[in-house]
C-alpha atoms as an extended CHARMM CRD file, in Angstrom:
* protein
*
       122  EXT
         1         1  GLN       CA             97.6550000000      117.9660000000      121.4020000000  PROA      1               0.0000000000
         2         2  VAL       CA             95.8100000000      115.5520000000      119.1480000000  PROA      2               0.0000000000
         3         3  GLN       CA             97.9410000000      113.5440000000      116.7530000000  PROA      3               0.0000000000
         4         4  LEU       CA             96.8210000000      111.3040000000      113.9190000000  PROA      4               0.0000000000
         5         5  VAL       CA             99.2330000000      108.8000000000      112.4060000000  PROA      5               0.0000000000
         6         6  GLU       CA             98.3200000000      106.8320000000      109.3060000000  PROA      6               0.0000000000
         7         7  SER       CA             99.8620000000      103.5520000000      108.2460000000  PROA      7               0.0000000000
         8         8  GLY       CA             99.2090000000      100.7070000000      105.8470000000  PROA      8               0.0000000000
         9         9  GLY       CA             99.7990000000      102.3320000000      102.4980000000  PROA      9               0.0000000000
        10        10  GLY       CA            101.9100000000      100.7580000000       99.7930000000  PROA      10              0.0000000000
        11        11  LEU       CA            102.2480000000       99.6110000000       96.2100000000  PROA      11              0.0000000000
        12        12  VAL       CA             99.7670000000       96.9960000000       95.0240000000  PROA      12              0.0000000000
        13        13  GLN       CA             98.4060000000       95.6880000000       91.7580000000  PROA      13              0.0000000000
        14        14  ALA       CA             94.9250000000       96.4630000000       90.4860000000  PROA      14              0.0000000000
        15        15  GLY       CA             92.3420000000       94.2460000000       92.1440000000  PROA      15              0.0000000000
        16        16  ALA       CA             94.2960000000       93.8950000000       95.3670000000  PROA      16              0.0000000000
        17        17  SER       CA             93.3000000000       95.0410000000       98.8500000000  PROA      17              0.0000000000
        18        18  LEU       CA             94.8670000000       97.3010000000      101.4400000000  PROA      18              0.0000000000
        19        19  LYS       CA             93.8480000000       98.2420000000      104.9490000000  PROA      19              0.0000000000
        20        20  LEU       CA             94.8090000000      101.6730000000      106.2030000000  PROA      20              0.0000000000
        21        21  SER       CA             94.9780000000      102.4850000000      109.8850000000  PROA      21              0.0000000000
        22        22  CYS       CA             94.8720000000      105.8040000000      111.6890000000  PROA      22              0.0000000000
        23        23  ALA       CA             96.0440000000      105.9130000000      115.2850000000  PROA      23              0.0000000000
        24        24  VAL       CA             94.6730000000      108.7700000000      117.3910000000  PROA      24              0.0000000000
        25        25  SER       CA             96.4940000000      110.1010000000      120.4310000000  PROA      25              0.0000000000
        26        26  GLY       CA             96.0970000000      113.0360000000      122.7780000000  PROA      26              0.0000000000
        27        27  ARG       CA             92.3240000000      112.7340000000      123.2160000000  PROA      27              0.0000000000
        28        28  PRO       CA             89.9120000000      109.7780000000      123.1150000000  PROA      28              0.0000000000
        29        29  ALA       CA             89.1110000000      108.9750000000      119.4980000000  PROA      29              0.0000000000
        30        30  SER       CA             85.4540000000      108.4330000000      120.4130000000  PROA      30              0.0000000000
        31        31  ILE       CA             84.8350000000      112.1770000000      120.7430000000  PROA      31              0.0000000000
        32        32  PHE       CA             85.6310000000      112.7600000000      117.0860000000  PROA      32              0.0000000000
        33        33  THR       CA             83.9840000000      112.0600000000      113.8180000000  PROA      33              0.0000000000
        34        34  MET       CA             86.7410000000      110.5630000000      111.7070000000  PROA      34              0.0000000000
        35        35  ALA       CA             87.2130000000      110.6080000000      107.9710000000  PROA      35              0.0000000000
        36        36  TRP       CA             89.5430000000      109.5620000000      105.2050000000  PROA      36              0.0000000000
        37        37  PHE       CA             90.4630000000      111.9080000000      102.3850000000  PROA      37              0.0000000000
        38        38  ARG       CA             92.8090000000      111.4270000000       99.4680000000  PROA      38              0.0000000000
        39        39  GLN       CA             94.7970000000      113.7680000000       97.3120000000  PROA      39              0.0000000000
        40        40  ILE       CA             96.5420000000      113.5770000000       93.9650000000  PROA      40              0.0000000000
        41        41  PRO       CA             99.2380000000      116.1800000000       93.2170000000  PROA      41              0.0000000000
        42        42  GLY       CA             97.6890000000      119.2660000000       91.6860000000  PROA      42              0.0000000000
        43        43  LYS       CA             94.1660000000      118.3710000000       92.8060000000  PROA      43              0.0000000000
        44        44  GLU       CA             92.0650000000      119.2430000000       95.8330000000  PROA      44              0.0000000000
        45        45  ARG       CA             91.7550000000      116.8650000000       98.7290000000  PROA      45              0.0000000000
        46        46  GLU       CA             88.8360000000      114.5030000000       98.1020000000  PROA      46              0.0000000000
        47        47  PHE       CA             86.5040000000      112.9700000000      100.7000000000  PROA      47              0.0000000000
        48        48  VAL       CA             86.5580000000      109.1780000000      100.7030000000  PROA      48              0.0000000000
        49        49  ALA       CA             84.6320000000      108.0510000000      103.7940000000  PROA      49              0.0000000000
        50        50  GLY       CA             83.5240000000      109.2570000000      107.2170000000  PROA      50              0.0000000000
        51        51  ILE       CA             82.3340000000      107.6350000000      110.4350000000  PROA      51              0.0000000000
        52        52  SER       CA             80.6440000000      109.0860000000      113.4970000000  PROA      52              0.0000000000
        53        53  GLY       CA             82.1810000000      108.8980000000      116.9450000000  PROA      53              0.0000000000
        54        54  ASN       CA             80.0760000000      105.9070000000      117.9750000000  PROA      54              0.0000000000
        55        55  GLY       CA             80.6190000000      104.1520000000      114.6560000000  PROA      55              0.0000000000
        56        56  ILE       CA             76.9340000000      104.0460000000      113.7730000000  PROA      56              0.0000000000
        57        57  ASN       CA             76.7790000000      106.5970000000      110.9890000000  PROA      57              0.0000000000
        58        58  LYS       CA             78.9600000000      106.2130000000      107.9070000000  PROA      58              0.0000000000
        59        59  GLN       CA             79.2050000000      108.0530000000      104.6350000000  PROA      59              0.0000000000
        60        60  TYR       CA             81.0890000000      107.1640000000      101.4810000000  PROA      60              0.0000000000
        61        61  ALA       CA             82.0630000000      108.9260000000       98.3030000000  PROA      61              0.0000000000
        62        62  ASP       CA             80.5010000000      107.3820000000       95.2220000000  PROA      62              0.0000000000
        63        63  SER       CA             83.9560000000      106.1980000000       94.1580000000  PROA      63              0.0000000000
        64        64  ALA       CA             84.3070000000      104.2430000000       97.4120000000  PROA      64              0.0000000000
        65        65  LYS       CA             80.8570000000      102.6910000000       97.7380000000  PROA      65              0.0000000000
        66        66  GLY       CA             80.8880000000       98.9090000000       97.5060000000  PROA      66              0.0000000000
        67        67  ARG       CA             84.6930000000       98.6970000000       97.6010000000  PROA      67              0.0000000000
        68        68  PHE       CA             85.8530000000      100.5730000000      100.7140000000  PROA      68              0.0000000000
        69        69  THR       CA             84.7480000000      100.1270000000      104.3140000000  PROA      69              0.0000000000
        70        70  ILE       CA             85.4450000000      102.5580000000      107.1140000000  PROA      70              0.0000000000
        71        71  SER       CA             85.4440000000      101.2930000000      110.6930000000  PROA      71              0.0000000000
        72        72  ARG       CA             86.7700000000      102.2280000000      114.0840000000  PROA      72              0.0000000000
        73        73  ASP       CA             87.8880000000      100.6390000000      117.3300000000  PROA      73              0.0000000000
        74        74  ASN       CA             87.5270000000      103.2890000000      120.0030000000  PROA      74              0.0000000000
        75        75  ALA       CA             89.1020000000      101.0240000000      122.6060000000  PROA      75              0.0000000000
        76        76  ARG       CA             92.2550000000      101.1150000000      120.4930000000  PROA      76              0.0000000000
        77        77  ASN       CA             91.7900000000      104.7550000000      119.4000000000  PROA      77              0.0000000000
        78        78  THR       CA             92.1420000000      103.6040000000      115.8160000000  PROA      78              0.0000000000
        79        79  VAL       CA             90.1990000000      104.1210000000      112.6140000000  PROA      79              0.0000000000
        80        80  TYR       CA             90.5010000000      101.8850000000      109.5710000000  PROA      80              0.0000000000
        81        81  LEU       CA             89.8480000000      102.0060000000      105.8680000000  PROA      81              0.0000000000
        82        82  GLN       CA             89.5620000000       98.6230000000      104.2030000000  PROA      82              0.0000000000
        83        83  MET       CA             90.0490000000       99.0470000000      100.4790000000  PROA      83              0.0000000000
        84        84  ASN       CA             89.1630000000       96.1940000000       98.1430000000  PROA      84              0.0000000000
        85        85  SER       CA             89.2270000000       95.8360000000       94.3790000000  PROA      85              0.0000000000
        86        86  LEU       CA             91.7050000000       98.6750000000       94.1010000000  PROA      86              0.0000000000
        87        87  LYS       CA             91.9960000000      100.5300000000       90.8150000000  PROA      87              0.0000000000
        88        88  PRO       CA             94.8470000000      102.6340000000       89.3930000000  PROA      88              0.0000000000
        89        89  GLU       CA             92.6420000000      105.7040000000       89.8660000000  PROA      89              0.0000000000
        90        90  ASP       CA             92.7130000000      105.0670000000       93.6260000000  PROA      90              0.0000000000
        91        91  THR       CA             96.3760000000      106.0570000000       93.6070000000  PROA      91              0.0000000000
        92        92  ALA       CA             96.7870000000      109.0020000000       95.9720000000  PROA      92              0.0000000000
        93        93  VAL       CA             98.0460000000      110.1030000000       99.3480000000  PROA      93              0.0000000000
        94        94  TYR       CA             95.4190000000      109.0900000000      101.8960000000  PROA      94              0.0000000000
        95        95  TYR       CA             94.8490000000      111.3080000000      104.9160000000  PROA      95              0.0000000000
        96        96  CYS       CA             93.0450000000      110.6640000000      108.1650000000  PROA      96              0.0000000000
        97        97  ALA       CA             91.0920000000      113.5630000000      109.6730000000  PROA      97              0.0000000000
        98        98  ALA       CA             89.1810000000      114.2850000000      112.8850000000  PROA      98              0.0000000000
        99        99  GLY       CA             86.2980000000      116.7120000000      113.2070000000  PROA      99              0.0000000000
       100       100  PRO       CA             82.9090000000      117.5010000000      114.7590000000  PROA      100             0.0000000000
       101       101  TYR       CA             80.6080000000      115.7810000000      112.2390000000  PROA      101             0.0000000000
       102       102  ILE       CA             80.6530000000      113.8960000000      108.9440000000  PROA      102             0.0000000000
       103       103  THR       CA             81.0570000000      116.2200000000      106.0080000000  PROA      103             0.0000000000
       104       104  THR       CA             82.7590000000      116.1070000000      102.6620000000  PROA      104             0.0000000000
       105       105  VAL       CA             84.1950000000      119.5800000000      103.2820000000  PROA      105             0.0000000000
       106       106  SER       CA             87.8300000000      119.1800000000      104.2720000000  PROA      106             0.0000000000
       107       107  SER       CA             88.0630000000      122.5620000000      106.0340000000  PROA      107             0.0000000000
       108       108  THR       CA             85.5850000000      121.3410000000      108.6630000000  PROA      108             0.0000000000
       109       109  TYR       CA             88.0610000000      118.8260000000      110.0080000000  PROA      109             0.0000000000
       110       110  VAL       CA             90.3420000000      120.1100000000      112.7300000000  PROA      110             0.0000000000
       111       111  PHE       CA             93.1220000000      117.5430000000      112.9580000000  PROA      111             0.0000000000
       112       112  TRP       CA             94.9650000000      115.7900000000      110.1550000000  PROA      112             0.0000000000
       113       113  GLY       CA             97.5340000000      113.0670000000      109.8030000000  PROA      113             0.0000000000
       114       114  GLN       CA            100.6270000000      113.2900000000      107.6410000000  PROA      114             0.0000000000
       115       115  GLY       CA             99.2570000000      110.9550000000      104.9810000000  PROA      115             0.0000000000
       116       116  THR       CA            100.1690000000      107.5630000000      103.5940000000  PROA      116             0.0000000000
       117       117  GLN       CA            100.8420000000      106.8330000000       99.9290000000  PROA      117             0.0000000000
       118       118  VAL       CA             98.7250000000      104.2900000000       98.1040000000  PROA      118             0.0000000000
       119       119  THR       CA             99.8670000000      103.3250000000       94.6220000000  PROA      119             0.0000000000
       120       120  VAL       CA             97.8770000000      100.9260000000       92.4730000000  PROA      120             0.0000000000
       121       121  SER       CA             99.5700000000       99.6280000000       89.3510000000  PROA      121             0.0000000000
       122       122  SER       CA             97.6620000000       98.3740000000       86.3220000000  PROA      122             0.0000000000
């Protein structure tokens, strides 16, 4: 069974950086498109960034462009989200997801991690 485990969340001040990691086990990460979503209580899960299995194609939400970078190391079966210039509105639970192609539609993704909390104070 495929498992995704996120790490790297925490409490930071506005303007700081965080790097999230998502460790994939059970199947080679390279066979999956990977994505990061985030969710605030009471709101739908929101696409943040996605990356193709070979790492060539990437897609970002407008809110992430210029500040966040998604990357992957298939040799380590790990996907990353580097978040710079964090804002209070970035506060959310961040989820890692694996699926067949990059899409902003969360239901397309087959496997999900448990999430990691990111809190940005002003």
